[in-house]
N, C-alpha and C positions, 0 to 999 in steps of 0.2 A: 519570471523569477529563475535564479540561478540554483532550486533545489528541483531536481527532475525528482518523481515518484514512477518507479518501474513494479509498478504491482503489476500490471498488464504482463511483462515475462516471466513473471514469478507464474499466477495463476495457470499458463500456457506449458513452463515448467513442470507445474507440479498436477494438469490436468483436471483442472478445479474448474465451479465458476464463479461468477461474482456472487450470483446471489448462495451456493455453499457456502464461502468465505462468511462473508455477511452472518449466517444462520450457525455457524463454528464461532467464529468470534465475540457476537451477541451484538453487534451494530446494525441500524437500519441500513438497508440497500443504499437509501439514496443517501447518506453518508459516506459511503465506502467506494459510491461510483464518484462525489467529492472530492477526495481522496488519487481516487485513481487517473481523473482525469485534470487533474495538479490545476487547481482551483482552491482545494484547500488552503488557509492561511495559518492553522495550526494543528499537529497532533499531537492526543496525549501520550505520557508514557505507556499505560493501561491499553491506548488502543495499540500500537508498536511492537508490545506483548504479547498480543494474543496476537498480530499478523503473524509475529517470527515463528509464532510454538503453533500456530494451524500451519505454515509453510513450510517451517522445516527449515526456516533462512536464520540469517544474524540481520539487524538492521541495517547496515553500508548494503546488502543487496537489492534494497526498496528502497533506500536513499539515495543521490546524486548530485553532486555541485558541481553544476556546471558554470565553466565561466561567460558573464554577462553577454561579451562580444558573439560569442556560440550562435 
């Protein structure tokens, strides 16, 4: 998939666990794990907003476009 989710990098930078982030954003750990492993087919803007708020980042720091041939 050409969209890469860099959630794991942001979690390391912010010294936060996936469980803590899920609690802060108000989504299930299972759904956050799907996003973290790049298995998500979509993400709601409200979820993206919550992630950016809690990680103090911009959407472009979480999502990255990669060419198909990489």
